[in-house]
N, C-alpha and C positions, 0 to 999 in steps of 0.2 A: 641807437637805442640799447643795444647789448652793452655798450660801454657804460651807459648810465645805470643800468640794472646792476652790473658788476660793481660799480663804485658804491652804489647804495647798500648792497649786501656787505661789502667790505667795511663800510662805516658802521653798520649794525653789529657785526661780529667782532670788530676791533675793540679791545678793552681800553679804557682811558688810562693815560699814564699815571703811575703811582709814585709818590715821593718815597725815597728811602726812609727806613725806620729811624736811622740815626739822626735825621734832620728834625724828627719830632721829639727828640730827647733833650733834656736840659743840659746845657754845656757844663763842662767840668769847672768847678770853682772850689777853692779850699774852704771858703765860708759855707758853701752848701754842704760840703762833706762834713764839716764840723757840726752843722745844725742837724743834719740827718742822722749822724752817728750818735749825737746826744739823744735825739728823739727815739732812735731805735733801742738804745741802751735802756731808756726809761720804760719803754712799752713792750719789750721782748720778754718780760717776766712770765706770761702765760705759756709761751712756747717752751721755755726751759722747765716750767713746772710740769708740763705734760711729758717732756723728755725724761725728767727725773722719776716721774711716776711709772713710766714704762720700764726704765732701767731697774727701779726698785722691785717691780713685779717679776722681771726676768731673773734677777740675781737672788731671789728668795730672801729679801729683807724681812718680810713677814710671811711665814709659811702658810698661814691661814688665808691671807689675801691672795697669794699666788695659787694656792689650791683652788680657791673659788674661781679665779679666772681660767684655770685649766678646765674646770667643769663647764664654765660658760662657753669656752671655745669648743669643747666637745659637742655641746648642744647646737651651737651655730654651725659647726662644720657638717653635722649630720642633717641640719635643716637650714640650708643657705638662705632661704627666703626671710629668715629672721634679720638679715642685714638691712632689709627695708625698714625694720622697726628701730634701727639704731639711732637715726637722727632724733626721732620723737622721744625715744627713751632717754637719750642724753639730755634733751631739753627738760624732760620731767625731773631728772635727777638734779639739774641745776636749779630749777624752781623750788624743789624741796629743800635743797641746801640753803638757798637764800632766804626761804621762809623761816627755817630754823634759826638763822642768824638774827632776823629782824623781830621775830615773835618767839622768844625762848619760852619753853614750857616752865610753868611755875609749879606750886604745890597743888596736887590734884584734890579739889574739894567739890562736893555736889553743887548743883546750880538750881536756884529757884526760878524757873522759867516764867512763872506767873507774874512775879514782881520785877523780872529782868534785872535782878541784883544778884551779886555773888551769894552763894549759900552761907558763907561764913558770916555775912551781915545779917541774914535772916535768923540764923541760929543765935547770934549774939543778941538780937532784939527779942528773943523769947519765942520765936516761931516754932522751934523744936522740930520734931519729925513730921508734925502735921503740916508744916509749911513747905515741905518738899513735894515736888510733883514730877511725874514722868514726862519728859519732853516728847512732843511729836516730831516726826522728821522735818516738817515745815518750820517748827520753832527752833530746831537744832541748826538748820541752814540759816535762818534769820539771825540767830545768835553768833554763828561763825562769821557772818558778813559784818555785823556791827562791832563785834569784839573778837578779833581773830586769834587771840591767845587761847590756850587750852582751858584756862580757868577765868579768863577775863580780868586777871589780877597781875599778870606778868608785865614787866616794864617793856614798852614798845621801843625798839632801838631804831637807829637811822638805817635806811635801806643801803644795801651794798652797792657801791658805785666804784668805777675804776679810779684808782688812786696811784698813779705812777710815781715812783720815788724821784726825789730831786738829787742833784749832785751833792755828794758828801754823805748821803745816807748809806747804811750798810747794804740795803737791797740794791742800790744802784751799782755798788762795787761787785756784788754777787752776780748781777746781770752782765757786767763787764767781764768778769772772770769766765762766765759761761760762753760769752761771745768768743773770747780767746780760745777756749777749748773747742768750740764748734769750728773755728777756722782751722785748727790743727787736725780735727777729724776730717774735714773736707780735703785738706792737703794729703792726708794719709790715703784716703780713698782714691784720690787722683793718681798718686804715685803707684797705687796697687793696680789701677786699670791701665795706666799709660803703656806698660810693656805689650799689651794686647793690641795696640793700635797697629803694630807692624803686620798683623793679619788682615787688616781692613783697608789699608791705604795702598795696596797693590805694589808695595815695594818689592815683593816677590810675586811675580805674576802667576806661576804655577800654584803657589800656596793659596793666594786669594781666590784664584779660579776654582780650586778644589773646595774651598770653604763656601763659595757661592753655589756650586753644584750640590753640595751636601745640604745647604739651607733650603734650596728649592725642592729637593727630594723630600726632606723632612716636612716641609710645609704641606706638600701634597699628601704625604702619608698621614700627618696629624689631622688634616682636613677630613680624611676618610674615616680614621679611627677615633676622631675626637668625640663623637656622640657615644662611643662605647667605653671610654676611659672612666673608671670609677673615681670621679673627682672628690666625692665626699670622704671616702676612706683615706685618700691621699692628703686632703686638707687636714683631716683629723690627725693622722700620723705625723705629718710635718709640723703642725702647730704644737702638738704635745712634745715632740722631740726638741723644739726650740726652748720649751720650758725646762725639760729634763737636762739638756746639755749645759745649762747655766746653773745647775744645782751645785751648791758648795761641796758636795761629796764627789762630784764627777771629776773635777780637775785634779784633786789629789790622787784619785784612783788611776786616772790616765797617766799621771806622772810616775806613780809607783810601778805601773805596768811597763812604762817605757824604760825605767831604770832596771827592772828585772830583765827585760830583753837585752839591754846593753850589757849587763853583767853576764848573761848567758853567752852573748857573742864574744865577750872577752875571754871567758873560760873555754869556749869552743870556737876559736877564730876561723876554723875551716867550714863552719856552718853545719847544717844538718848532715848526718851520715847517710850513706846509701840505704841502709836498712830503715832509718827513720823516714827518708823520702818515700820508700816503697810503702811503708805503713800509712803515710799520709795520702799517697795516691790511692791506695786500696780503700781507705775510709771515704775519700771523696767519691770514688767510683761507686761504692755501695750506696752512698747517699743519693747520687744522681739516679741510680737504678731504682731505688725505692720511690723516688719522686715520679719516675716513669710508670712504675706499677700503680701508684695511687692515681695518676692521671688516666691510665687505661681503665682502672676500675670505676673511676668517676664517669667515664664515657659509656659505661654499660647502660642498657635500657632499664627503665624503672621496673618493667615487668620481670626482668632477670633478678633484681633485688627482692621483689615481692615474692617470687616463686622460690628463691633460694638457689645458690650456686656454690660450686666447689672446684678446686683445682685437681685435675687428674694428672698423675705423674707417669713418666716413662723414662727409662735410662738407656743411654747410648754407650756401648762398650767398644773399646778399641785396644789393639795390641801393637807394640812397636817391633819392627824388624829392621836391623841394621842394613844399610845399602850393600854392605859386603857379604851379607848372609841371606840375600833374597833368593827364594826358590820359585819354581813355576807356580803361578796362581797367587803369588803374594805381591804386595805393594811396599816399596821401601818407605820407611817412616811409619807414622801412625795411620792405621786404617782398620775398618771393621772386617776387611777381607783377610787380615792376618790372624784372626782368632783361630785357635786350634780346635781340632775335632774333639767333641765331647765336653767342651767347656761352654760357658754361657753364650747366648746368641748375641747378635749385633744390637738388638733392641729388646729390652726386657721390661716387664711391668713393675718390678720392684728392685730395690738396690741390692738385694741378695744375688741377683743375676740369674735366677732359675724360674722366674714366673713369666714365661713367654708364650704360654699356650693360647692366650686370647689375642695375640698380636699376629697380624698378617703383614709380613715383610716382603717387599719386592726389591730387586736390585737395580731398578731403573728409576730415573728421575733425580733431579738435584735438590728438590724441595722435600723437606721432611714429611709434609702432608701427602706427598705422592709416594713416599717409600713405606710408610707405616699406616695401617688401618686398625683401630682398636674398637672393639665392641664394648658398650657400656651395659651395666646391669639394668634390670627393668626399673622403670620410673625415672630414668635420666636420659637426657639428650644433649648434644653439643650446642654450645652457644653459637648462633648464626654469625658468621663473619669472623669468628675467632680462630686463630691458627696456633700451631705448636710454637712455643717460644722457649728459649734457654733460660734456666734458672741461674741468673748471673750472681746472685747473692750466696747461694749454697748453704743455707742454714741446716740442710739435712746432713752435712758433713761436719764432724767435730774438728777436722783438720783444716777446713776452709777450702776454697777453690781458687783457681788462677783467673786470669783475665778472660779466658774463654769458657769458664764454668767447669773446667775439668778437675778431677781429683786423681792423683797418680798413685799407683800401688806397684808392688813387686810382681814376680811371676805367679804367685799364689793369690793375687788380689788382696794382699794384706799390707800393713804398714802404709796407711794413706798419708799423702803429703800434697800441699798446694803447688808444688813445683816438681818437675821431672828430675829427681835426684839421680846422680850417676851419669847424667848426660853432659855434653860439652858445655862448659860455662856454669855448671851447677855443682852443688856439693855431692859427694859420693855417699854421705851418711844420711839415712832416712830419718826424718823427725818422727815423734818428738823426743823419744827416750835417748837416741844417740846424740842428739843435739845437746841435751843436758849433760851427758857424759863428756862430750867434747868441750863444753863450756867449763866444766870443773877441771879438765886436764889443761885447758888453756890458761885458766886462772892460776894454776900452780906453776906450769912451765913457762908461761909467756909473760914474765914480769916486765920485759922490755916493751911489750905492747901496752900494758897498763900504764907504764910511765909516759907513754906517748899520748895518753888521754883517751884511748878508745874504750868504749863500754863493753859489757859482757857479750852483747850481740855481735859487735864488731870483732871481738876476740874469737867468737865461734866461727864467723865467716873467714877470718884470717887463718885460723887453725885448719879449717876444712880446705881452703884454697891451697895451703902448703901441702896438705895431704894429697890433694889432687895433682899438684905439680910433681910430687914425689912419685906418684903412680905413673905419670906420663914419662918421667925420666927413666924409670925402670922398664918401661915398655909393657906394663901390665894393664889390664882392663878390669873394671869393676865386675865383680861376680853378679850372677843373676839375682841373688838374694839381697844384694845391696844396690840394685839398679831398678828404677821404675820402668817397667816394660808394658804395663797395662794402665789403662785410665778409663774413666767413665764420667758422664755428666747427666744432669737431669733435665728433662723437657717437661713443660707444663701446658695444659690446655683446659679451658673452662667448660664445665658441664652444668646444666641447669635442670631443675626438676621438671618433669613433664607436666604440662598444664592439664588439669582434669577436664574431661569433656563436659560441655554445658548440658 
């Protein structure tokens, strides 16, 4: 009994054998190929008509037409449900186009609805203005059904029917030309995609395995974040960029930019100089930090914006002590503990360095929030959850700041600089006035450097490095007035107005 039940279940669950698909196809024959090729050439005109229309729109053959489709895409991208209306809208356009072909509009003349005759005949028969009547909606519909032209006088043409070209006609050869170009396009796409097959056929096991792992992880991630992806803005931007990328002005502009870059590389084969790279890195760093500031401000509670908030500043001051000159109680290098008696405190409320009366500073704790406590004026309180942060941009300093937000000065807290001049690996001349003097001296005495293609900034660096090497060789050290031994940076924390009691 068990064997019978098992066999019955197996018969139910077993799928019937299926024939291979190849057996259902018509066998290869040259006569069939010729017949199908001839028929395809005759009847492929609509395909290439649509292809030409799309290409003409993308390459801006008619700027008004392309602009209209850019506007249509913008509306559809912001309201994707309009794609459901596309089939019926296309059908309506086809019907209106074929109607205009069969029933062309004639000369617009009034209509005498009462006599169901053209108004031109009524006027000619002496009816005059008295013979004219205002048609009702029902009469207008009846007239449009019986005489579909706009004036009932236009010549009715034959309906539009498919009319494939025959062999020997110009349209036939145009279709044959387009088929040739389509085959070339398919071949080019195949040749473009073929090199990537090596990533998919496991010819390299580690490479294909890594690709599989990445695809599985991305699938899981996209499944989770998919509902939160702003598809509408993405569709809008991508679609509009597809139109703009094919604008006739874009390609010459890209080619001109490429030529300019090539010429720059030929004139400066060594690439960007160290100073240019530093400027680029500094600009990128400032941009990323500004984005971080905007992101943090955007995360503030709405009540903070409604009540009004501001940044409260505080300055950290440090002094440099050489490891060979360290005394008791001092720390080698940069430290707040190296500040001298009678000068500014380790943390001050203003950049002048003397407004520390409202700061309570402790010497324990590694976090700035545990070291410094500042009291706010009446009507203000700290934003909850906000901590002291370094001002990385340093707009308060005319000289700029370094990567850690510091501004370096000499023994008297003067001659600010964004780098510690006079130290190892740095120039011994404090900017900016000394840099300009060195630049003028280098431009006069360093003709060999200018012949080598270095700009004024590189001449300054070369001149200063030579001066530094000279000092090292002579066994001299930079004097205190020409060496950065003090520095300071700004800290910020947000304060919000006190909410009035209800």
